[in-house]
N, C-alpha and C positions, 0 to 999 in steps of 0.2 A: 278388254285390255287384260293382258297377262302380267302377273307379278312374279318375279323371282323370289324364292324364299329368302328371308333375312334372319339375322341373329336374334333380334328382340322385337317384341310387339311395340315397345316404346318408340322405336325408330319409325315403324309403320305409321303410328299415330302422328308422329311429327311430320312425315311426308304428306299424309292426308290433310293435315292442317295447312301446309304450304299450298297444296292444290286447291283447297277450299278458298283460301285467301286470294289466290291468283284468279280463280274463276269469278269470285265476287267482284274484284276490282275490274275485271273485263266487262262485267255486265253494267256497271254503273260508275260514273265518275265521282259520285258522292258516297262517302263511307256509310255503311249500314250498321245496325246493331249486330248482325251476324258477322260482318267483317271485323268489327271491334272485338267481339268475343274470340274470333279466330286468332287475331293478333295477340291477345292476352294469353290464350292457351299456348300459342307458339312460343312466346317469351318464357312461360313457365317451364315448358318441356326443354327448351334450350338451356335454361339455367340448371335444370336437373342433371344435365350431362357433365357439369363441372365436378371434378374430383379433387378434393383437397387432401393431400397426403399428410401424415403426421409430421411434426417437426423433426429435423435431422441435425446432427452435429458431427462435423468432420474435423478432427484435430491432427495437424501435421507438425513435424519437427524439422526445421531446416538445419542441415549440418553446418558446422561453423565454417565460414569462408576461409580458404587457405589451408584446410586440414591436409596434412601430408606434405606441406611445402617446407620452405627453409625455416620458417618460424612456426612450426606446427604446435598445436595444443592438444592435449590428450583429455578425453572425456572420462571422468572417474565415476560419476554418480548422477542418476536422474530420478526424479520423483514427480509425478503428475497426479493431481487430485482434483476431481470434478465434483463440486457440491459435497465435499467431505468424503468422497469415495475414491480410493486409488485406482488408477488405470493400469491394466496389464499391457505393457508396451514391449517393443522389440528390444533385443539385447544391446549392450554398449558397442559391440563390434559393428552392428548395423547403423546405429545412430551416430557413430563417430565419423562415418563417411560423409562426403559433401552431398548436397542435393536434398530433396524433400523426402521425408519418411513418415508414413501414416502411423499415427498413434492409436486412433480410434475412429470408428464410423458408427454412430448410434442413432436409433430412432427413439425419441424421448417424448415426454409430455410437455405441454406448453408451460412456460414459466421462466423464471430467472435462473441463470446458471453462472457459477464462478469457477474459473479454472486457475489453480495455483500451480506454478511450475518452479521446481527447484533443480538447479543444474550445477555441477561442480566440474571445473576444468583445472588442469595443471600444465605447466610448461613442459614440453616433450623434448627440449634440447638437452644435450649433454651438460651435466652440472658444471657450472663455472663460478669460481669464487668472485669474479668481478661483475657477474650479471645479477642485477637486482630482481630478476624474475625467477632465478633458479630455485626450484623447490616451492615456489609460491602456489597457493590454492585460491582459485576464484570460486567462491560459493555464492551463487546468484539466485535470488528469488524474485518472482514477478507474478502478478495476478491480473485477471481481466474478468469483468462481469458483462454478460450479454443476455438478451431476451430471445427465447425460442418461441416461434409461432408456427401454426399449421401452414403448410405450403411453402415454408422457407427452409433452406439448407444453410446453417450457420457454419462458415469455414473459418476456423481459428488456427493461426500459424504461430508456433513458438519460434522466436527468432534470436538466437545468440549472435553476437557480432563482435568485431574487433575495432577498437578505437586507436589507430596507430599514433595519434598525436596527443594521447592522454598524458598529462604531466605527472600523474601518480600511477604506479604500476597496479594499484588496486582498482583503478578505473579502466584498465586496458581492455577488459572484456565486459560486455553488457548483455542484458537479456530483456527482450521486449515481446509483445504480442501484437498481432494484426488480426482484426475481425472484419469479415465481409459477409454478405448474404446474397443468395440467389434464389429465384423462384423455382419451386418444384411442382406447383399445381399445373396440371395439364387438362385439356378438354378431351373427352373420349371421342375418338373418330367414329362416325356412324355413316354407313353408305347404304344406298337403296338403288337397285337396278330395276328399271321398268321392264324392258325387253331388249332384244339384241340390237334394235335400232335406236334405243334411247340411252344417252350417256348417263353414267352414274352421278348422283348428286351427293356430294360429301359436305357434311355440316361440321365446321371446325370452331365456330364461335357464334355467340348470339347475334342474330341479324334482325333487322326491322325492314320489311319490304316497303319501299316508298309508294305512296299513293300515285296513281297515274295522273298526269297533268289534266286540267279541265279541258274539255273539247274547245278547239279554236273556232270562234264564230266568224264567218266571212264578213267583210265590211258591208254595212247595210247600203242598199241602193236607194232606200227611201228613208223616212223618219225612223231613227233607231228605236228598237223596243227596249223597255225597261227590263233589265235582267238583274237577278240577285247575284251578288259577288260569289265566286267559287268558294267552297269551304276551305278553310285553312287548317292544315293538320297541326294539332297541338304538339309541340316538341315534348318528348318524354325522356327523362334522365335514364341513361344506360346504367343498370345496376352494376356496382363495383363487385367484381368476382374475385374470389380467393382472398388471401390475407393481404393486409396493408404492408407495403415495404417499410422497413424500419428506418428511423433516422439515427444519427450518431451524436451522443453527448460526450464531451471531453471534460473530465474533472481534474482539477489541479489544486492541491492544498499545500501551502507554504507557511513557514515561520521565518519571517524575514525574507531571505532569498533561498532558503533551503527547504527541500521537501520534508514533510512531517507525517508520521504514521497517524491515520485517522480512519473513522468509519463514516461513510456517507449513506444517508437514507433518501431514496428517490421516491417521491409520492406523486401519483397522478392517475393515469389509466391503469386499471388492474391492481394487483397486490403490490404493496411497497417493496422496493428492492434495496438490499443492503450491499454496499460496495466497500470492500476493504482496500485501503490505499496504503501501500508499503512506504516506509521511510526511504527506501532505496530507489523509489520510482523517479526516474529522471525526466520522463515524459508524461503528459496528461494521460489519465486512464480512460479508455473508451468504454461507453455503456450504450448498447443498442436498445432503442426504445421505439414504440409506435409514436407517430407524430401526435403532438398535443402539448398542453400546458402542464408543467411539473414544478413541484417544490423540492428543493435539494437542501437537506439539513446535514451539517458536518459537525461531528463531535470528536474531540481528541483530549486525552488525559492531560490535565494541567493547563488547558487553554479554554477560552470562552467559546461556546458553541455559536455557529453562524448559520444563516439560511439565505437562500436565493430563490427567485422565481425565474423560470426559464421556459422558452418555447422551443420545442424540437420539431424540425421539419425534415423532409427527405432531400430538399434541395441543397442544404448546406449544413455543415457541422456546427453545433452549438458548443461553445466553450464557457465553462464556469470556473473562475479562479477564486480561491479563498486565501486570504492572508490572516492567519490566526493571531490573536493577542493573548498573552499570558493571563491566566485567571489570577485575580488578586489573592495574595496569601493572608494578608492582615484582615481581620474581621471588620475593622473600621473602614476598609476600602470596598466592602461587599454591600450589596443591596439587602435591605431588611424588609420584612412584611409585618405589619401590625394592623389588626382589624381590617384585613383585605386591602390595605393601602401600602403601596411600595414607597419606601424611603430610600432615595439614592444618596450616596455620600456627598455628591456635588450635584444638586438638582439644577435644571435649566433656569436661567435668570432672564428677566425681561426689563428692558429700558422703558421709561415712561412713554405711554402712547404707542409703543411698538408691539407688533404681533409676533415677529420673529424672535427667537431666543438670541441672547447676546452671543457674539462670536466666541467660540471656545468653551461654552458652558454646556454642551450636549455630549461630551465624551462618555459620560457614564450611561448613556442609553444602550451601550453595548451590553451592560448587565441585564437590561430588560429583555433584549433579544435572546441572550443566553437562557434566561428564565423561561421564556415561551417556547424555545426550541426543545428544551428538556421536558416540558410538560405540555402535550398537545391539547389538553383539556382547558388550558387557560386562554382567556381573552382580556383585552384591556379596555377600560373606559377612562378617557382623558377628560378631565373637568377643568376648564379655563376660568381664571379669576382676574379681577382688577382691584386697584385701590379706589377710594371714593373721590379722588381729585383729578386723576389723569385725563379724564374726558368728560363731556357732558353726560348726564345720567342716561339720556336716550341712546348714547353710543357705546356705553360700557358693556352692554350685553353682546353686541356684535364684536367688540374688541376681544372679549373673553373667549368667544367661539373661535375667532381667528387664531388665538394663541394655542388652543387645543388642536386645531387643524394643522398648525405649523409644526407642532411636535409630532403629530401623526405622520406628516409628510417626511419628517426626518427618520422615523422608524421604518417607513416604507423604503426609503433610500438605502437603509441598512439591510434590506432584503425581506422584511417581515410582510406577510400577506395582509393586504389592507382589509380583508374580511374579518380579521381578528382584532380590529380596532374600531371603537365607536367614540364619538366626541360630543361634548356638550359645553355650553357657556353659561356661567352663573353670575356674571357681572361682579358687583361688589357686595353681594348678599351674604357671603360667608367669609368675613375677614379672619385671617389667622393671627394677626397682631393688631394693635391699635394703629389707626391711621393718623394719629396726632404727630408722630415723628417720622422722619425720612426712612429710618431703618424699618419701621413697622409697615410703611407703604410699600417698600421694596419686597418684603416678605409676602405681602398680599398680592403682588403681581406674580402669579405662579400658575402652574398646571398640576393638579393633583392626579396621581396615577392609581387607579382602582382596579384590582383584579376581579374578573368575572369568571367564575368557575362553571364547568359543565360544557358538554358538547354543543 
């Protein structure tokens, strides 16, 4: 048999592996050790053909819709900063026109990237004393954070827009970002021609040759012979090739009904990401992340910090909304720590024989969440207690444990990771006040909050 020269020895080895496997399966219906090794070698060589290019970022600017029309707007200034570095972009005469304009096409390292866009427009109409927009400047700033991975091209569009129904001229123009991703990883084509009469074999993706079916046994004419069942091929997972397509997480931070400037820290797979949320952001800020479980912490000056647990998938966008509460200004309204025990201004209270806290008595646990968000090294130990009359002695231990777990559940509902909380029940063994009077027994029905330091 004659072989036509090929570009690489690896492709020859691949073809020889295919022929060896085919001949082996032709000789026997039952897989042999030689066949198994050929299969494994074939899989390895096919996977080696996968080429994963470095991450890419393509940034475009969409010209303002309606530019040049009856109500045209003039672009005065632009500034685009990627991870603290300004981008060299086309001039205003180019960006002022309608349509998409490329700002940058970069090959980058894997990691988190934040694009900050600053754009200034003015009304281009003839000055009019009766026009509320004459001489008005729209200075707009928006930012977006996304994750760059090997084999992915992140496409970021900067989108100025017109809101014709805005009640306030300051809101007439808006600035947003749109982020999408596309795969760039490709399989190297490898072809091998045997001779003029044999068609070329092109390998484009990992393949697994099926085992031939067991030989068909004709129906017996006499007593059937006992036959061993045909071997069953064990299914093998196809290895996932190239990078994992990202999912999208949408972050929204409000104070009341208005957006508030804040910093979000997204922790999960890989290094933590820092996302800057502008006060002017009208829509949720998108963050591109590999699928998985994440913790999102939000901090804003003058507000109590909050946290959430979220699962990111490729199938649907995950949205996390925060409504921040003002941090208390008075010292008497703040949590205090003494001997590693946290004292809340209004600690949770418990009715007699009840495990759940009284309604409306858990509002100050937001101070606990704020404390743990700001210090990652802290954990909590919740110790439940009872008085010496509210239940039989044998039931007080279980009741105290249930109180500690009820408070832990309330903290988890506030977004705290349950791995940072442990609980214990101590029954009536550690009274805080005398059990002789009702007020003393009420003080003894409690949950002590103990700080546990260290990773």
